N, C-alpha and C positions, 0 to 999 in steps of 0.2 A: 475267171470269167464271171462276169456278172448275170444276176439272177434277175433275168428281164421276164415282165409281165407276156401272159399269153396272148394277150390284143395286140400288145406293142409289136410282138416278134412275128405276126399275123399281117400287118400293118408293112412291115420290112419285107415281107415275103412276096407280097401282094405286089409293091412296088419295086421290086428287083428286076423282073424280065424286062421293064422299060428303060431302065439304067444300065451304061455302060460302065463295066468296074474295070480299073487298073490295080497294079501292086505297088508295094513300096520300092522294089527292085526297077520296075520301069520308070517310076517318077524319079530314082535317084538316076537313072540313065539321061531322062530329060534335063534335070539340073546340071548333071556334067556336060551336056551337050550344049546347054543354054539355049535351048528350046523356048521359043515365046510360049509361056502360056501363065495363068493366073492360077496360084496354088493357096487354096482358101480355107481356113482353119475354123469349123463350125463349131469348136468346143466352148465351154463358158469361160468366163474371164479369169476364174481362177485356175482353170487347166491351161490355159495359154500362158499364164503368167509363169508357171512350171517350166515350161520350156515347149517350143514349137520346131516344126521342122524350117529350115533354113530359106530364105525368100517367101515366106509366107504373110498372108495378109487375115487379120482375124475379122471375123464377120460370124459373131455367133448364130446358133441355129434361130435363136429366139429375134433375131432383126435382119436376118439375109435377105429375105423378100422384101423387105420395107428399103434397106440400103443398096441391094444390089447392082441397081440401076445407074446410082451415084458413084461407087467404086469401078464400074463395069458398064458402061454404056453400050458396048458394043454386043449385040445378042450372038454373035458369031464368034465371038472370041473363044478360045481354047480355056479351059476351066475345070480343075480339078478340085474336088471337094473332100475334105478328111475330117476323121472326128477320133474318138480314143480307140474305137474297134471297128468302126464302118457302117454302123448301123444309122447314126442320127445323120451322117453325111449323104447316106442313098436317100434318106428321106428328103433331106434338104435340096438333091441334086433333081429328085423327083419334082419338088414345088418350082424349082426355078427352071427347068425344062417346061412346066405348065406356064408360066412366064414367058415363053418365047427363046431362050437360051438354045442352042442347038448343039452346041460342041462340051458337054459336060460329061464329067467323070467323077466317081467315086472311088477314092482309095481302099479296096477291101484291107481290113486286119487295121485301116487306121492308125495312130499315133503308136499304140503298143506294138503294133505289125513293124512299125518303122524301129522302133528302139529295138526288136527282137533281130531284126536283119544288123543293127551294129551302126546304124547310119549316125550322122552327127545331128546335134540339135542346135538352136540356139536358144537365148534366153534374153536377146535384147528385145527393147520394147520398141516396135515398129509399126 
């Protein structure tokens, strides 16, 4: 577990009630059922390069607010964000919700939760 600062954790705690969370099992089911949704990896480029979820799009937390409308112009589209452990994706989800996106979820547990559940990853550049 990372040693996060108390102010960062407070920001996450404050954002949590406004954001719908999902988990790796639910996302795996969506992928298997080929449900239409955008899976967005908000981690840094170096983290993405080491591996990511299948069918994911990389929009790091540093640029997601700037680029989300180019990648996903439909503010009603189903979007699931994930990061390493579920905190950065929660904060990014909060921001894009404030931008008018209405169907946003954050994957609790993030990439580490996905790996712990034993699901496959991709290392392809997409």
